[in-house]
FIZADREN-756077 format. One record per atom (N, C-alpha, C, O, CB): residue number from 1; residue in one letter; atom name; x, y, z. Coordinates in nm, 3 decimals, decimal comma, padded with zeros to 5 digits. Each point is the difference from the previous one (the first is absolute). Glycine has a CB too. Layout:
% FIZADREN-756077
NODE    n  res  atom     east    north       up
NODE  NUM    A    CA        X        Y        Z
...
END
This chain:
% FIZADREN-756077
NODE    n  res  atom     east    north       up
NODE    1    M     N  -00,628   00,060   00,329
NODE    1    M    CA   00,126  -00,060  -00,068
NODE    1    M     C  -00,012  -00,019  -00,158
NODE    1    M     O  -00,081  -00,076  -00,054
NODE    1    M    CB   00,122  -00,050   00,277
NODE    2    R     N   00,033   00,189  -00,276
NODE    2    R    CA  -00,029   00,000  -00,136
NODE    2    R     C   00,093  -00,109  -00,076
NODE    2    R     O  -00,039  -00,050  -00,106
NODE    2    R    CB  -00,036   00,305   00,127
NODE    3    Y     N   00,192  -00,290   00,032
NODE    3    Y    CA   00,066  -00,100  -00,072
NODE    3    Y     C   00,108  -00,065   00,102
NODE    3    Y     O   00,053   00,063   00,091
NODE    3    Y    CB  -00,094   00,066  -00,327
NODE    4    I     N   00,064  -00,260   00,208
NODE    4    I    CA   00,097  -00,080   00,074
NODE    4    I     C   00,084  -00,079  -00,096
NODE    4    I     O  -00,053  -00,080  -00,077
NODE    4    I    CB  -00,102   00,066   00,274
NODE    5    G     N   00,288   00,033  -00,196
NODE    5    G    CA   00,071  -00,073  -00,111
NODE    5    G     C   00,126   00,071  -00,017
NODE    5    G     O   00,048   00,078   00,081
NODE    5    G    CB  -00,254  -00,156  -00,201
NODE    6    Y     N   00,259   00,040  -00,002
NODE    6    Y    CA   00,120   00,068  -00,051
NODE    6    Y     C  -00,021   00,135  -00,072
NODE    6    Y     O  -00,089   00,017  -00,082
NODE    6    Y    CB   00,179  -00,242   00,062
NODE    7    I     N  -00,005   00,314   00,056
NODE    7    I    CA  -00,015   00,148  -00,057
NODE    7    I     C  -00,020   00,002  -00,157
NODE    7    I     O  -00,071   00,088  -00,048
NODE    7    I    CB   00,227   00,000   00,240
NODE    8    E     N  -00,098  -00,179  -00,270
NODE    8    E    CA   00,008  -00,026  -00,122
NODE    8    E     C  -00,144  -00,015  -00,078
NODE    8    E     O  -00,031   00,034  -00,114
NODE    8    E    CB   00,257  -00,131   00,186
NODE    9    N     N  -00,308   00,029   00,034
NODE    9    N    CA  -00,135  -00,034  -00,054
NODE    9    N     C  -00,116   00,079   00,074
NODE    9    N     O  -00,117  -00,037  -00,008
NODE    9    N    CB   00,208  -00,198  -00,050
NODE   10    D     N  -00,057   00,329   00,118
NODE   10    D    CA  -00,085   00,096   00,061
NODE   10    D     C  -00,064   00,091  -00,095
NODE   10    D     O   00,034   00,118  -00,007
NODE   10    D    CB   00,103  -00,134   00,196
NODE   11    I     N  -00,239  -00,040  -00,270
NODE   11    I    CA  -00,081   00,073  -00,106
NODE   11    I     C  -00,074   00,111   00,081
NODE   11    I     O   00,010   00,111  -00,053
NODE   11    I    CB  -00,044  -00,323  -00,111
NODE   12    P     N  -00,027   00,209   00,259
NODE   12    P    CA  -00,062   00,132   00,057
NODE   12    P     C   00,088   00,109   00,036
NODE   12    P     O  -00,039   00,116  -00,004
NODE   12    P    CB  -00,123  -00,251   00,086
NODE   13    L     N   00,289   00,098  -00,042
NODE   13    L    CA   00,087   00,120   00,013
NODE   13    L     C   00,053   00,044  -00,139
NODE   13    L     O   00,021   00,121  -00,015
NODE   13    L    CB   00,047  -00,196   00,252
NODE   14    F     N  -00,046   00,000  -00,328
NODE   14    F    CA   00,047   00,043  -00,140
NODE   14    F     C  -00,125   00,089  -00,056
NODE   14    F     O   00,027   00,106  -00,056
NODE   14    F    CB   00,134  -00,336   00,008
NODE   15    E     N  -00,288   00,191   00,061
NODE   15    E    CA  -00,115   00,062  -00,055
NODE   15    E     C  -00,022   00,129   00,073
NODE   15    E     O  -00,049   00,092  -00,065
NODE   15    E    CB  -00,051  -00,311  -00,001
NODE   16    S     N   00,130   00,239   00,192
NODE   16    S    CA  -00,019   00,113   00,081
NODE   16    S     C   00,096   00,113  -00,040
NODE   16    S     O   00,111  -00,025  -00,049
NODE   16    S    CB  -00,191  -00,126   00,233
NODE   17    K     N   00,034   00,279  -00,161
NODE   17    K    CA   00,084   00,121  -00,035
NODE   17    K     C   00,026   00,069   00,126
NODE   17    K     O   00,065   00,104   00,002
NODE   17    K    CB  -00,160  -00,076  -00,230
NODE   18    S     N   00,042  -00,087   00,339
NODE   18    S    CA   00,022   00,060   00,139
NODE   18    S     C   00,140  -00,006   00,050
NODE   18    S     O   00,076  -00,084  -00,048
NODE   18    S    CB  -00,302   00,021   00,100
NODE   19    K     N   00,265   00,142   00,036
NODE   19    K    CA   00,143   00,011   00,059
NODE   19    K     C   00,000  -00,118   00,080
NODE   19    K     O  -00,106  -00,057   00,026
NODE   19    K    CB   00,141   00,312  -00,017
NODE   20    I     N   00,089  -00,302   00,038
NODE   20    I    CA   00,039  -00,120   00,063
NODE   20    I     C   00,066   00,040   00,125
NODE   20    I     O   00,089   00,086  -00,005
NODE   20    I    CB  -00,067  -00,212  -00,207
NODE   21    V     N  -00,062   00,064   00,337
NODE   21    V    CA   00,062   00,002   00,121
NODE   21    V     C   00,067  -00,131   00,029
NODE   21    V     O  -00,072  -00,101   00,000
NODE   21    V    CB  -00,089   00,267   00,073
NODE   22    I     N   00,292  -00,178  -00,047
NODE   22    I    CA   00,063  -00,095   00,022
NODE   22    I     C   00,017  -00,032   00,168
NODE   22    I     O   00,047   00,080   00,080
NODE   22    I    CB   00,050  -00,025  -00,323
NODE   23    C     N  -00,145  -00,189   00,276
NODE   23    C    CA   00,007  -00,010   00,157
NODE   23    C     C   00,112  -00,079   00,027
NODE   23    C     O   00,012  -00,115  -00,043
NODE   23    C    CB  -00,251   00,130   00,087
NODE   24    G     N   00,326   00,046   00,030
NODE   24    G    CA   00,129  -00,063   00,041
NODE   24    G     C   00,125   00,050  -00,069
NODE   24    G     O   00,013  -00,001  -00,122
NODE   24    G    CB  -00,145  -00,193   00,168
NODE   25    A     N   00,223   00,238   00,037
NODE   25    A    CA   00,123   00,051  -00,069
NODE   25    A     C   00,132  -00,079   00,045
NODE   25    A     O   00,108   00,059   00,007
NODE   25    A    CB  -00,224   00,177  -00,020
NODE   26    G     N   00,102  -00,373   00,044
NODE   26    G    CA   00,097  -00,090   00,046
NODE   26    G     C   00,093  -00,067  -00,089
NODE   26    G     O   00,016   00,046  -00,113
NODE   26    G    CB  -00,168  -00,068   00,265
NODE   27    G     N   00,217  -00,084  -00,113
NODE   27    G    CA   00,113  -00,054  -00,090
NODE   27    G     C  -00,040  -00,025  -00,136
NODE   27    G     O   00,088   00,008  -00,086
NODE   27    G    CB   00,009  -00,110   00,273
NODE   28    L     N  -00,226   00,070  -00,224
NODE   28    L    CA  -00,032  -00,035  -00,123
NODE   28    L     C  -00,043   00,127  -00,095
NODE   28    L     O  -00,023  -00,006  -00,121
NODE   28    L    CB  -00,039  -00,222   00,229
NODE   29    F     N   00,057   00,333  -00,032
NODE   29    F    CA  -00,048   00,109  -00,075
NODE   29    F     C   00,057   00,057  -00,139
NODE   29    F     O  -00,070   00,045  -00,091
NODE   29    F    CB   00,018  -00,007   00,315
NODE   30    D     N   00,192  -00,049  -00,225
NODE   30    D    CA   00,077   00,039  -00,116
NODE   30    D     C  -00,015  -00,100  -00,102
NODE   30    D     O   00,002   00,032  -00,119
NODE   30    D    CB   00,157   00,087   00,252
NODE   31    K     N  -00,177  -00,248  -00,092
NODE   31    K    CA  -00,022  -00,108  -00,106
NODE   31    K     C  -00,134   00,027  -00,057
NODE   31    K     O  -00,010  -00,012  -00,123
NODE   31    K    CB   00,151  -00,166   00,238
NODE   32    F     N  -00,240   00,211  -00,050
NODE   32    F    CA  -00,135   00,017  -00,027
NODE   32    F     C  -00,013   00,126  -00,091
NODE   32    F     O  -00,064  -00,010  -00,105
NODE   32    F    CB  -00,003  -00,105   00,326
NODE   33    L     N   00,126   00,236  -00,184
NODE   33    L    CA  -00,003   00,094  -00,075
NODE   33    L     C   00,071  -00,005  -00,135
NODE   33    L     O  -00,026   00,083  -00,087
NODE   33    L    CB  -00,010   00,011   00,291
NODE   34    I     N   00,122  -00,188  -00,221
NODE   34    I    CA   00,064   00,000  -00,130
NODE   34    I     C  -00,108  -00,089  -00,092
NODE   34    I     O  -00,019   00,018  -00,120
NODE   34    I    CB   00,288   00,003   00,221
NODE   35    K     N  -00,323  -00,104  -00,030
NODE   35    K    CA  -00,104  -00,073  -00,077
NODE   35    K     C  -00,111   00,087  -00,049
NODE   35    K     O  -00,043  -00,020  -00,113
NODE   35    K    CB   00,095  -00,177   00,244
NODE   36    L     N  -00,106   00,299  -00,053
NODE   36    L    CA  -00,111   00,101  -00,041
NODE   36    L     C   00,063   00,085  -00,114
NODE   36    L     O  -00,067   00,035  -00,097
NODE   36    L    CB  -00,045  -00,019   00,342
NODE   37    E     N   00,255   00,018  -00,230
NODE   37    E    CA   00,046   00,077  -00,106
NODE   37    E     C  -00,003  -00,080  -00,127
NODE   37    E     O  -00,044   00,050  -00,103
NODE   37    E    CB   00,181   00,083   00,258
NODE   38    S     N  -00,091  -00,256  -00,150
NODE   38    S    CA  -00,009  -00,083  -00,134
NODE   38    S     C  -00,144  -00,020  -00,058
NODE   38    S     O  -00,019  -00,043  -00,114
NODE   38    S    CB   00,224  -00,081   00,196
NODE   39    L     N  -00,295   00,154  -00,003
NODE   39    L    CA  -00,164  -00,011  -00,042
NODE   39    L     C  -00,054   00,114  -00,037
NODE   39    L     O  -00,114   00,005  -00,045
NODE   39    L    CB   00,074  -00,166   00,191
NODE   40    G     N   00,130   00,287  -00,126
NODE   40    G    CA  -00,035   00,114  -00,053
NODE   40    G     C  -00,106   00,084   00,110
NODE   40    G     O  -00,071   00,094  -00,036
NODE   40    G    CB   00,117  -00,214  -00,216
NODE   41    M     N  -00,040   00,069   00,381
NODE   41    M    CA  -00,090   00,067   00,100
NODE   41    M     C   00,093   00,083   00,093
NODE   41    M     O  -00,059   00,046   00,097
NODE   41    M    CB  -00,122  -00,239  -00,103
NODE   42    R     N   00,286   00,217  -00,001
NODE   42    R    CA   00,068   00,096   00,103
NODE   42    R     C  -00,054   00,140   00,006
NODE   42    R     O  -00,015   00,063   00,105
NODE   42    R    CB   00,218  -00,189  -00,142
NODE   43    N     N  -00,230   00,166  -00,076
NODE   43    N    CA  -00,068   00,162   00,010
NODE   43    N     C  -00,138   00,004   00,074
NODE   43    N     O  -00,044   00,110   00,036
NODE   43    N    CB   00,148  -00,047  -00,273
NODE   44    R     N  -00,175  -00,178   00,261
NODE   44    R    CA  -00,118   00,002   00,051
NODE   44    R     C   00,031  -00,024   00,158
NODE   44    R     O  -00,101   00,009   00,071
NODE   44    R    CB  -00,022  -00,089  -00,301
NODE   45    I     N   00,243   00,052   00,296
NODE   45    I    CA   00,002  -00,005   00,146
NODE   45    I     C   00,002   00,137   00,063
NODE   45    I     O   00,091   00,078  -00,031
NODE   45    I    CB   00,028  -00,293   00,015
NODE   46    C     N  -00,214   00,252   00,104
NODE   46    C    CA  -00,010   00,108   00,060
NODE   46    C     C   00,062   00,016   00,156
NODE   46    C     O   00,036   00,104   00,055
NODE   46    C    CB  -00,229  -00,098  -00,222
NODE   47    S     N   00,193  -00,126   00,212
NODE   47    S    CA   00,058  -00,015   00,138
NODE   47    S     C   00,023  -00,141   00,043
NODE   47    S     O  -00,054  -00,098  -00,051
NODE   47    S    CB  -00,058   00,301   00,109
NODE   48    I     N   00,206  -00,205   00,049
NODE   48    I    CA   00,025  -00,126   00,059
NODE   48    I     C  -00,039  -00,013   00,139
NODE   48    I     O   00,050   00,076   00,083
NODE   48    I    CB   00,121  -00,094  -00,232
NODE   49    C     N  -00,245  -00,059   00,178
NODE   49    C    CA  -00,034  -00,008   00,161
NODE   49    C     C   00,058  -00,091   00,083
NODE   49    C     O  -00,002  -00,114  -00,047
NODE   49    C    CB  -00,189   00,179  -00,010
NODE   50    D     N   00,248  -00,053   00,175
NODE   50    D    CA   00,074  -00,102   00,067
NODE   50    D     C  -00,036   00,030   00,163
NODE   50    D     O  -00,026   00,111   00,047
NODE   50    D    CB   00,231  -00,131  -00,252
NODE   51    K     N  -00,200  -00,103   00,277
NODE   51    K    CA  -00,026   00,033   00,135
NODE   51    K     C   00,117   00,015   00,094
NODE   51    K     O  -00,017  -00,002   00,122
NODE   51    K    CB  -00,185  -00,110  -00,166
NODE   52    D     N   00,331   00,128  -00,018
NODE   52    D    CA   00,103   00,024   00,077
NODE   52    D     C   00,031   00,164   00,005
NODE   52    D     O   00,054   00,052  -00,098
NODE   52    D    CB   00,030  -00,302   00,040
NODE   53    A     N  -00,116   00,322   00,164
NODE   53    A    CA   00,017   00,125   00,027
NODE   53    A     C   00,130   00,073  -00,041
NODE   53    A     O   00,008   00,120  -00,028
NODE   53    A    CB  -00,157  -00,186   00,193
NODE   54    D     N   00,245  -00,022  -00,164
NODE   54    D    CA   00,131   00,077  -00,023
NODE   54    D     C   00,013   00,013  -00,150
NODE   54    D     O   00,090   00,073  -00,042
NODE   54    D    CB   00,031  -00,162   00,256
NODE   55    K     N  -00,204   00,023  -00,307
NODE   55    K    CA  -00,016   00,031  -00,156
NODE   55    K     C  -00,077   00,118  -00,019
NODE   55    K     O   00,031   00,073  -00,095
NODE   55    K    CB  -00,026  -00,306   00,033
NODE   56    W     N  -00,110   00,267   00,144
NODE   56    W    CA  -00,075   00,101  -00,031
NODE   56    W     C   00,068   00,127  -00,010
NODE   56    W     O   00,091   00,031   00,077
NODE   56    W    CB  -00,256  -00,153   00,016
NODE   57    G     N   00,114   00,211  -00,208
NODE   57    G    CA   00,054   00,119  -00,035
NODE   57    G     C   00,148  -00,006  -00,103
NODE   57    G     O   00,065   00,090  -00,053
NODE   57    G    CB  -00,189  -00,014   00,298
NODE   58    T     N   00,141  -00,218  -00,246
NODE   58    T    CA   00,130   00,008  -00,098
NODE   58    T     C  -00,089  -00,044  -00,155
NODE   58    T     O  -00,121  -00,007  -00,019
NODE   58    T    CB   00,365  -00,088   00,232
NODE   59    S     N  -00,144   00,072  -00,296
NODE   59    S    CA  -00,033  -00,020  -00,130
NODE   59    S     C   00,067  -00,136  -00,057
NODE   59    S     O   00,094  -00,040   00,069
NODE   59    S    CB  -00,118   00,301  -00,090
NODE   60    V     N  -00,004  -00,333  -00,081
NODE   60    V    CA   00,072  -00,092  -00,062
NODE   60    V     C  -00,023   00,028  -00,163
NODE   60    V     O  -00,110  -00,020  -00,053
NODE   60    V    CB   00,088  -00,153   00,271
NODE   61    Q     N   00,124   00,216  -00,282
NODE   61    Q    CA   00,001   00,040  -00,139
NODE   61    Q     C  -00,088   00,121  -00,023
NODE   61    Q     O  -00,048   00,016  -00,113
NODE   61    Q    CB   00,091  -00,250   00,048
NODE   62    G     N  -00,069   00,317   00,158
NODE   62    G    CA  -00,105   00,103  -00,011
NODE   62    G     C  -00,140  -00,026   00,045
NODE   62    G     O  -00,088   00,086   00,001
NODE   62    G    CB   00,219  -00,025  -00,177
NODE   63    I     N  -00,145  -00,175   00,211
NODE   63    I    CA  -00,148  -00,028   00,053
NODE   63    I     C   00,001   00,005   00,165
NODE   63    I     O   00,085  -00,056   00,069
NODE   63    I    CB  -00,143  -00,110  -00,288
NODE   64    E     N  -00,044   00,239   00,265
NODE   64    E    CA   00,001   00,039   00,134
NODE   64    E     C  -00,055  -00,137   00,077
NODE   64    E     O  -00,081  -00,077  -00,052
NODE   64    E    CB   00,041   00,353  -00,002
NODE   65    I     N   00,100  -00,295   00,192
NODE   65    I    CA  -00,036  -00,114   00,074
NODE   65    I     C  -00,094   00,077   00,102
NODE   65    I     O   00,034   00,106   00,052
NODE   65    I    CB   00,190  -00,270  -00,089
NODE   66    I     N  -00,343   00,102   00,059
NODE   66    I    CA  -00,094   00,059   00,090
NODE   66    I     C  -00,065  -00,116   00,104
NODE   66    I     O   00,006  -00,120  -00,027
NODE   66    I    CB  -00,056   00,308  -00,168
NODE   67    P     N   00,003  -00,151   00,285
NODE   67    P    CA  -00,081  -00,116   00,101
NODE   67    P     C  -00,123  -00,054  -00,092
NODE   67    P     O  -00,064   00,072  -00,076
NODE   67    P    CB   00,114   00,061   00,334
NODE   68    L     N  -00,070  -00,253  -00,240
NODE   68    L    CA  -00,108  -00,068  -00,056
NODE   68    L     C  -00,132   00,082   00,031
NODE   68    L     O  -00,083   00,024  -00,088
NODE   68    L    CB   00,211  -00,251   00,113
NODE   69    E     N  -00,140   00,267   00,101
NODE   69    E    CA  -00,121   00,061   00,040
NODE   69    E     C  -00,021   00,117  -00,095
NODE   69    E     O  -00,105   00,012  -00,063
NODE   69    E    CB   00,130  -00,085   00,307
NODE   70    E     N   00,080   00,165  -00,256
NODE   70    E    CA  -00,028   00,127  -00,071
NODE   70    E     C  -00,018  -00,026  -00,128
NODE   70    E     O  -00,059   00,091  -00,060
NODE   70    E    CB   00,176   00,035   00,198
NODE   71    T     N  -00,080  -00,241  -00,219
NODE   71    T    CA  -00,037  -00,035  -00,132
NODE   71    T     C  -00,131  -00,035  -00,011
NODE   71    T     O  -00,071   00,044  -00,090
NODE   71    T    CB   00,277  -00,109   00,052
NODE   72    I     N  -00,249  -00,021   00,136
NODE   72    I    CA  -00,143  -00,019   00,003
NODE   72    I     C  -00,086   00,116  -00,006
NODE   72    I     O  -00,084   00,025  -00,086
NODE   72    I    CB   00,136  -00,208   00,202
NODE   73    D     N  -00,020   00,257  -00,007
NODE   73    D    CA  -00,102   00,130   00,020
NODE   73    D     C  -00,003   00,082  -00,137
NODE   73    D     O  -00,106   00,051  -00,038
NODE   73    D    CB   00,167  -00,020   00,307
NODE   74    K     N   00,056  -00,021  -00,343
NODE   74    K    CA  -00,001   00,105  -00,110
NODE   74    K     C  -00,020  -00,070  -00,123
NODE   74    K     O  -00,026   00,078  -00,093
NODE   74    K    CB   00,176   00,077   00,207
NODE   75    K     N  -00,147  -00,297  -00,151
NODE   75    K    CA   00,015  -00,062  -00,123
NODE   75    K     C  -00,072  -00,132  -00,017
NODE   75    K     O   00,043  -00,106  -00,045
NODE   75    K    CB   00,164   00,221   00,038
NODE   76    A     N  -00,339  -00,080   00,058
NODE   76    A    CA  -00,072  -00,133   00,017
NODE   76    A     C  -00,032  -00,042  -00,158
NODE   76    A     O   00,000  -00,121  -00,023
NODE   76    A    CB  -00,116   00,179   00,282
NODE   77    E     N   00,092   00,020  -00,352
NODE   77    E    CA  -00,043  -00,022  -00,138
NODE   77    E     C   00,114  -00,068  -00,084
NODE   77    E     O  -00,028  -00,040  -00,113
NODE   77    E    CB  -00,129   00,246   00,131
NODE   78    L     N   00,288  -00,220   00,033
NODE   78    L    CA   00,114  -00,026  -00,081
NODE   78    L     C   00,011  -00,163  -00,015
NODE   78    L     O  -00,075  -00,078   00,058
NODE   78    L    CB   00,198   00,310   00,025
NODE   79    E     N  -00,032  -00,263  -00,159
NODE   79    E    CA   00,020  -00,152  -00,003
NODE   79    E     C   00,124  -00,028   00,088
NODE   79    E     O   00,103   00,064  -00,019
NODE   79    E    CB  -00,205  -00,095  -00,224
NODE   80    Y     N   00,091  -00,072   00,347
NODE   80    Y    CA   00,080  -00,027   00,107
NODE   80    Y     C   00,083  -00,131  -00,040
NODE   80    Y     O  -00,069  -00,101  -00,014
NODE   80    Y    CB  -00,102   00,217   00,185
NODE   81    I     N   00,293  -00,130  -00,189
NODE   81    I    CA   00,078  -00,117  -00,011
NODE   81    I     C   00,055  -00,040   00,114
NODE   81    I     O   00,065   00,080   00,066
NODE   81    I    CB  -00,024  -00,029  -00,267
NODE   82    V     N  -00,060  -00,188   00,246
NODE   82    V    CA   00,070  -00,063   00,113
NODE   82    V     C   00,069  -00,115  -00,035
NODE   82    V     O  -00,061  -00,100  -00,038
NODE   82    V    CB  -00,095   00,182   00,178
NODE   83    Y     N   00,301  -00,077  -00,129
NODE   83    Y    CA   00,060  -00,111  -00,044
NODE   83    Y     C   00,088  -00,069   00,085
NODE   83    Y     O   00,045  -00,109  -00,036
NODE   83    Y    CB  -00,073   00,204  -00,153
NODE   84    N     N   00,058  -00,045   00,299
NODE   84    N    CA   00,118  -00,057   00,085
NODE   84    N     C  -00,044  -00,113   00,094
NODE   84    N     O  -00,115  -00,042  -00,008
NODE   84    N    CB   00,224   00,270   00,004
NODE   85    R     N  -00,021  -00,281   00,093
NODE   85    R    CA  -00,052  -00,097   00,098
NODE   85    R     C  -00,096   00,028   00,101
NODE   85    R     O  -00,037  -00,090   00,075
NODE   85    R    CB   00,228   00,016  -00,113
NODE   86    Y     N  -00,238   00,202   00,047
NODE   86    Y    CA  -00,100   00,030   00,103
NODE   86    Y     C  -00,140   00,037  -00,086
NODE   86    Y     O  -00,091   00,074   00,037
NODE   86    Y    CB   00,288   00,022   00,152
NODE   87    R     N  -00,188  -00,165  -00,309
NODE   87    R    CA  -00,115   00,053  -00,094
NODE   87    R     C  -00,147  -00,051   00,034
NODE   87    R     O  -00,099   00,052  -00,052
NODE   87    R    CB   00,278  -00,047  -00,132
NODE   88    L     N  -00,187  -00,103   00,267
NODE   88    L    CA  -00,143  -00,047   00,029
NODE   88    L     C  -00,037   00,094   00,139
NODE   88    L     O  -00,116   00,035   00,018
NODE   88    L    CB   00,146  -00,315  -00,127
NODE   89    E     N   00,054   00,309   00,183
NODE   89    E    CA  -00,031   00,100   00,138
NODE   89    E     C  -00,017   00,135  -00,076
NODE   89    E     O  -00,099   00,065   00,034
NODE   89    E    CB   00,260  -00,188   00,175
NODE   90    I     N  -00,086   00,175  -00,303
NODE   90    I    CA  -00,029   00,136  -00,044
NODE   90    I     C  -00,123  -00,008  -00,087
NODE   90    I     O  -00,074   00,097   00,008
NODE   90    I    CB   00,319  -00,023   00,003
NODE   91    A     N  -00,279  -00,163  -00,086
NODE   91    A    CA  -00,112  -00,006  -00,080
NODE   91    A     C  -00,136  -00,002   00,093
NODE   91    A     O  -00,103   00,065  -00,015
NODE   91    A    CB   00,254  -00,189  -00,170
NODE   92    R     N  -00,126   00,048   00,263
NODE   92    R    CA  -00,131  -00,011   00,126
NODE   92    R     C  -00,018   00,134   00,047
NODE   92    R     O  -00,114   00,044   00,005
NODE   92    R    CB   00,168  -00,280   00,098
NODE   93    E     N   00,057   00,317  -00,063
NODE   93    E    CA  -00,027   00,123   00,061
NODE   93    E     C  -00,055   00,108  -00,112
NODE   93    E     O  -00,075   00,091   00,034
NODE   93    E    CB   00,263  -00,150   00,152
NODE   94    L     N  -00,150   00,045  -00,306
NODE   94    L    CA  -00,041   00,087  -00,097
NODE   94    L     C  -00,151  -00,024  -00,036
NODE   94    L     O  -00,075   00,092  -00,030
NODE   94    L    CB   00,316  -00,081  -00,052
NODE   95    A     N  -00,281  -00,149   00,088
NODE   95    A    CA  -00,149  -00,030   00,005
NODE   95    A     C  -00,055   00,033   00,107
NODE   95    A     O  -00,117   00,031  -00,023
NODE   95    A    CB   00,136  -00,192  -00,100
NODE   96    E     N   00,009   00,172   00,241
NODE   96    E    CA  -00,063   00,040   00,107
NODE   96    E     C  -00,043   00,156  -00,011
NODE   96    E     O  -00,102   00,053   00,046
NODE   96    E    CB   00,232  -00,239   00,080
NODE   97    Q     N  -00,035   00,240  -00,193
NODE   97    Q    CA  -00,038   00,166  -00,029
NODE   97    Q     C  -00,064   00,014  -00,107
NODE   97    Q     O   00,008   00,108  -00,059
NODE   97    Q    CB   00,172  -00,022   00,148
NODE   98    K     N  -00,249  -00,178  -00,133
NODE   98    K    CA  -00,079   00,011  -00,155
NODE   98    K     C   00,058   00,030  -00,108
NODE   98    K     O  -00,060   00,048  -00,096
NODE   98    K    CB  -00,093   00,013   00,192
NODE   99    I     N   00,293  -00,089  -00,092
NODE   99    I    CA   00,059   00,002  -00,140
NODE   99    I     C  -00,029  -00,125  -00,080
NODE   99    I     O   00,010  -00,112   00,050
NODE   99    I    CB   00,171   00,255   00,036
NODE  100    E     N  -00,217  -00,120  -00,213
NODE  100    E    CA  -00,038  -00,113  -00,085
NODE  100    E     C   00,101  -00,008  -00,103
NODE  100    E     O  -00,010  -00,107  -00,060
NODE  100    E    CB  -00,230   00,128   00,102
NODE  101    N     N   00,341   00,059  -00,088
NODE  101    N    CA   00,076  -00,010  -00,118
NODE  101    N     C   00,124  -00,044   00,065
NODE  101    N     O   00,095   00,077   00,018
NODE  101    N    CB  -00,209   00,100  -00,172
NODE  102    I     N   00,113  -00,305   00,192
NODE  102    I    CA   00,116  -00,070   00,043
NODE  102    I     C   00,047  -00,109  -00,094
NODE  102    I     O  -00,073  -00,084  -00,052
NODE  102    I    CB   00,001   00,137   00,277
NODE  103    H     N   00,183  -00,043  -00,238
NODE  103    H    CA   00,082  -00,101  -00,104
NODE  103    H     C   00,093  -00,083   00,082
NODE  103    H     O   00,111   00,049   00,014
NODE  103    H    CB  -00,109   00,118  -00,214
NODE  104    L     N  -00,026  -00,297   00,263
NODE  104    L    CA   00,088  -00,077   00,071
NODE  104    L     C   00,104  -00,071  -00,103
NODE  104    L     O  -00,040  -00,090  -00,074
NODE  104    L    CB  -00,145   00,060   00,263
NODE  105    I     N   00,306   00,071  -00,191
NODE  105    I    CA   00,095  -00,054  -00,088
NODE  105    I     C   00,093  -00,089   00,062
NODE  105    I     O   00,060   00,016   00,106
NODE  105    I    CB  -00,083   00,173  -00,231
NODE  106    R     N   00,027  -00,298   00,035
NODE  106    R    CA   00,110  -00,111   00,041
NODE  106    R     C   00,113   00,020  -00,051
NODE  106    R     O  -00,011   00,045  -00,114
NODE  106    R    CB  -00,128  -00,199   00,130
NODE  107    M     N   00,264   00,140   00,024
NODE  107    M    CA   00,133   00,036  -00,025
NODE  107    M     C   00,070  -00,122  -00,033
NODE  107    M     O   00,121   00,004  -00,027
NODE  107    M    CB  -00,129   00,189   00,173
END
């Protein structure tokens, strides 16, 4: 876990130049994407992962939605932002897969 708190205070994320994976494409996603855009991070987002199979293969504003497992397999070195109501469960799953760059964001 690299950070827990509000996105505006996530110094490790701001200092990193790595691409970002957003975990979750649910109801809060649009609001969260607006926040990332306002912080100048939109161009760092490389994918969105979600557990909802109906969303896989679709995209939101040009960003592909893929299964969490596929993201982990291909993108272990990236920054993972977990922000939704399932954040603890998702962060635990990422940590079990040896993902270290987890940013647990409060909304």
